N, C-alpha and C positions, 0 to 999 in steps of 0.2 A: 557724721564726724566719728572717728575712731579714737579709742584711748589706748596708749601704750601700756603693756603689761610690765609690772615691777616685780621681778623675781629675785633680786639681790638678797633680800632678808631671808628667804625661805631655802636658799641653796645649801647651807651647811647641814640642816636636819635631813634633807633629802639624800645627801651623799652618805651620811651615817647609816640611814636605813638601808641603802643599797649595799654597803659594806657588810652588814649583818645578815644579808640574804643567804639562803641555803646554797651550798656548793652544787653546781649543775651536775646531773648524772652523766652527761656525755663527755665531760672533760677527761676522765680516765681513758675512755675509748679513743678520743682524739690524740692524746699523748702517746698511747700505745702504738697507734698507727704511724704517727709522724716520727717516732723515735727510730723506726726502721728505714726511713728515707734519707738519702745523701743530701748534703747541703749543696746548693748551687755553686758552681765554680766561680772564683773571684772575677775571672775575665768577663763574665756576663754582666757585671755591674760597671757601667761606664766610669763611675767615679774611681774605680780601682786602676784603670789604665789610661785615663785621661785626667789631666789636672782639673780639679773641680771648678777652677775659675773659667775653664773653657766650656765644660758641660753645662754650667749654670749661667753663663754669660748671656745677657739679652742681646738680640740682633739689633745692631745700630741702624737707624733710619737716617740716610744722608739727605741733606737739603738739596733740592734740585738746583743745578748750576745754570740758572736761566741765562746768564750772559754767554757761557760757553755754548749752550744749546742754540742760542740765537746766531752765534758766529758760524756753527756747523750748518745751520739751515741756510744762511746766506751763501756759504761756500757751495752747498748742494744746488742752490738756485743758479749760481753763476756757472757751475759745470753743466747744468741742464741747458742753459742758454747757449753756452759755447758749443755743446753737442748739436743743438738745433741749428745753429748758424753753420756748423761744418757740414751737416747733412744737406742743408739748403743750398750750399755752394757746390755740391757734387753734381756734375753734369750727367743727365740721363742719356744713355746711348741706345741705339736700336739693336735688335737681334741681328745676327749675321745674315739671316734669310727672311723673306717675307716683305710685306709693304713697310714703308718708312716715309718720313716727311722729306720733301725735296730740299736739298741744300745747294751748294755752289757747284759750278761746272769748271773743272780745271782744263786749261788749254796751254799750248805753247805758241809763242810768237817771238821770232828773232832769237830762238835758242833759250829764252827765259820762260819761266812758268808763271802764269797768271790764273786768277780765279774770277769767274763772272757770275753775277746774279741774273738769271733769266727773267726775273720778274721786274726788277728795277733797271736792268741794263748796265748797272755799275760794275766796273772791273777794277782789280788792283794787282799790282806786282807781288808775287809771292817769293820766288827764288830767282836770283840772277845767276848766270853761268859765266865762267871765265872764257876768254876768247878761244875759239877753236874747240870748245868742249860743250857744245850745245846740249840742252836737255830734251827729252822726249818721253812719251808714254806715261804721263802722270796718272796715277790711280789712287783713289782714297781707300783706306782700310774699311772693312765691313761696318765698323762702328763710327766711321766718319771722323776720327780724331787724328789720323795721320795720313800722310801722302807719300807714296813711293814714286820714284822716277828713275829714268836711265840717263846717264851722261856719257857722251863720247870721250874717249881717251885718245888724244892726238898721238900718232906714231909716224915715224919717218923710215922708209917711204910709206906713204898713206896706203891703207888697205880698204877694200870695200866688201863688207861693212867694216867700220872702225871697231876696235875693241871698246867695251863699255864697262862702266862701274854702276852699281846700283846704290841709290841713296834713299833715305827715309827722313822726313821732316814732320814736325807738328803741323797741324792744320793752319796755323798762323804764320808758317814759314820759318820758325825758329828751330834751333837744335838740329840743324842739317847734319846727318850722320852717314858716312860711307859704310856700307855693310858688306862689301866684297873685299877680301884680303888681297886679291889680284884681279886685274882686268879680265873680263870674259870675252873670248875671241868671237863667239857666236852664241847669242841668246836665242834659244828656240822658243821658250815659253816662260812666262812669269805671271804669278797670281798671288793674292793674299791668302793665307790660311784663314779659315773662318774665325778663329780666336784672335786674329790680328797680331800674333806674336812672331810670325815668321813670314817670309816670302818663299813660296815654292817655285823654284826655277828649274828649267831643263836646259842643259847645255852639254856639248860634246866634251868628253874627257878621254884623251887618247883615241879619238875618232868614234867613240860610242856615247850615245845620249845617256845622261845620268840625271836623275831627279834628286835635288838637294833642297833642304830647308835652311834658310839663312835667318839668323837671329836678328830682329830689327833693332835690338839694342847694341849689336856688334860686340857682345860679350862672350858668346859661345861659338865654337867652331861650327862649320856647316855639318848638317846631319844628312847623310846619304841614305836614300831608300833604294836598296839594290834590287828589290823585287820589281821595280818599274824600269829596269834597264831597257834601253831602246825606245822609251816612251817619247812622244812628241807633243802631247797635250793631255791635260787632266781637268777634272771637274769634281768639286766636293759635294757630298750628298747632304741636302737639308734633312731635318731641321738643325742638326747639331754638328755636321761636318766630320763625323767619326769615320766615314768611309769615303772612298773616292773611286771614280772610274777613269781609265786612261786608255789611250790608243798606243799601241806599240808594234814594232816590226819583229816578227818571229819567223825565221826561215825565209826572209825576203818578202813576207806577206803581212798585211795589216790584220790585227785582231783587236777586240775590245776586252778589257780585263777590269776587275774590281779588286779592291783590297781595303783593309783597315787603314786609317790615316797614318798609323805608325809603321806601315809596311808589312804587316802580318796578314794572314788569312787571304792569300792570293787565290783568285779563281777566275776562270774564263767565262765571259759572257757571250762573245761571238768568236767562233773559231777563225783563225787566220785563213782568208780566202783569196782576196785579190792582191796583186803585187803592189809594192810600195810606189811604183810610178803612177798608179791611179790614185792621186793624192786626195780626191774627194770621197773615196770610199771610207766609211766609218769616221767621217769628218764632223766637226761642229757638235761635239758631244756636250749635252747639257741635261741635268736633272730637272724634272718638273719641280715646282716650288714646294710641293709636299714631300718630295723625295721618293715617291712611289714609282716613277717611270723615268726613262731615259730617252731623250730625243737625239737623233743622229742621222747622217746621210748614208745612202747606199748608192753605189755606182753600178749602172747597167750599160750595156753597149749603146742603147738609144736614149738614155736619160739618167739623170741624177735625182733620186727621190728622197723625200723626207720621211723617215721611219720613226717608230716609237715602240718601246718594249717595256715590260716590267723591270724593276730594278734588279731582279735576280736573273734576268736574261730570257725569261719566258714571254710568250705572247707577242712576239715581234710581228709587226705589220706596217704597211704604209700608212702614214698619218692621215692623209686625205687622198684617196685614189683619184688620179687624173689621167685620162687617156692621152696617148700621143707623146712625142718627145718633149723634153723640157728639163729645166733645172729648178727643183724646189729644195731649199736647204738653208744653211746659215741661220738656224733656228735660235730664237731668244724668248724663253718664257717670261711672262710679266711677273713682277714681284708679288702681286696679289693672287697669282695662280690661275687667273681666269682666261688668259689669252696667250697665244704664241705668235710672235712676229717672225716671218721668214722671207727669204729671197725667192721670188717666183719669176722665172724667165722662160717664156714660151720659145720653143725652137722648131716651129712648124713652117718656117719660110715666110711668115707673114710680116716679119720685121716689127713685131709688136714691141712696145716699150717695156723696159725692165722696171719693175716696181716692187715695193715692199708690200707684202700681204699680211693680213691679220686674221686669225681664226680662233674659235674657241679651243681651249686646251684639250677638250675631249674629242675634237675633230668633227663635231656635229654642228651643222648650220652653214651659212654662207661664208665664203672667203671674201674679205673686204680688202680692197687695194687702197693704199694711202700714199700721199706724197707725190712729187712730180715724177714723170717718166724720165728714165736715165739711160745714158748711152754706155755706161760701164758699171762696174761694181760700186757698192756703197758699204759704209759701216754704220752701225746704229746701236743704241743702248736705250733701255727703258728708263723713264724717270722713276725714282723710288716709290712714288705714289701711284704708278701705273696709268697716269692720265695722259702722258705724252711719250713720244719716241724721239730721241735726239739722233739725228742722222746727218752724215756728211758724205758726199760722193767722193770716190777715189780719184775721179778725173774731172777737171773743169771747174772746181769750186774750192774755195778756202773758207766758205761761210757755212756753218752748221745750220740745220733746219730743225724746227720743232714741229713734229707731225701729230695729227689727231688720229688715234687708233681707230676711230669710228669712220674715217674717210673724209673728214671735214677739211677746211682750209688749213694751210700750214703757214708758219712765219719763220723769219730768219733771226738768229741771235745777233745782237748788235756788236759783234766783234769778229775779227778774223782769227782763224785757228788752223792747226794742222789736222792730220787724219786721225789722231788719237782722241778717243772719247771716253768720258766717265762722268758720273754724277754722284755727288756726296749724299750719303744717307744720314738722316737725323732722326732722333727719337720722335715718335708721333706726338 
């Protein structure tokens, strides 16, 4: 235990003793030195230029507003839930190139557009057409969210072919929009741009083929790419579609050319050689799925051959060397990049059946024939997942077939359709 010291009674004597102490010797020295120093300016003292009640005021400590904080936390939680719900309702879409999940198959019956599910066999009407204005050529956008189609424009006297207008609708058949300002007298080519914002069409203007981009919202005027004058077919380059290849007539002869998607950086890939009446020369141009090569046909006096070259035009050679006359072409690379389906017709006098062939995209290995033998041409398209080939003969059938690329059995889709084929792409 400690005891407190009591100094109250002794303090006066102590102070008196201190007052009588001798004067320190250093005081005169200190005063002599400090007398020569200037006094600090007044502004260096906060009390001189700020009110003392400010400089000496204690900082207040506010009480936490627990009710307000609770309300703000609740609002933040509701906003987070709303954002999560919004993100959850946004549909995922596939990339414009490469494999995707299989969606619906569009087709035309009686001038109206339907979609069918090849798995369940169910079909439904998507878009009806007015009398005399039948629809044709339905095709889904690369992301599978919209469908473009052509509709006849009745005229008197009737012409062959009839003028057409182009339309775009949502995948559910709503918001049907005409995107042509005037009927097109002859539609040479039409395809979606990879970003799904335009339809790239080729049609003659004053007798000369022109490539134009049509806004699918019908808000902007057509954009003409004059570098592709006299083109009659195009293909966009994977993986981003920033370039394209096209066939065009120059000096009465076909050539292959490439340019940026906006029409700049035009360059020649294959110099114009054969005349335009040889329509199969440089026909059926398609990029490989990785965008590194271009498949196309070459015409020779005794055969039509399927060729391939690098995307810059170098390294051109026959895809699969085959002796003797025949027709190999109409190539279609699979979305997964592994295979190429093409038309193979022997012309050796044996009257062999015409069939679709499938080979590895590098041209190595056996050629697999699939599907039934045909007496005429056919049209086909790969399923987005590359497991099937949708095919319909040009002659003698209105029922599309689902072929096995490996050469196995084929089946028929449970609906009747015309010759136009497409398959909706969905996100994997």
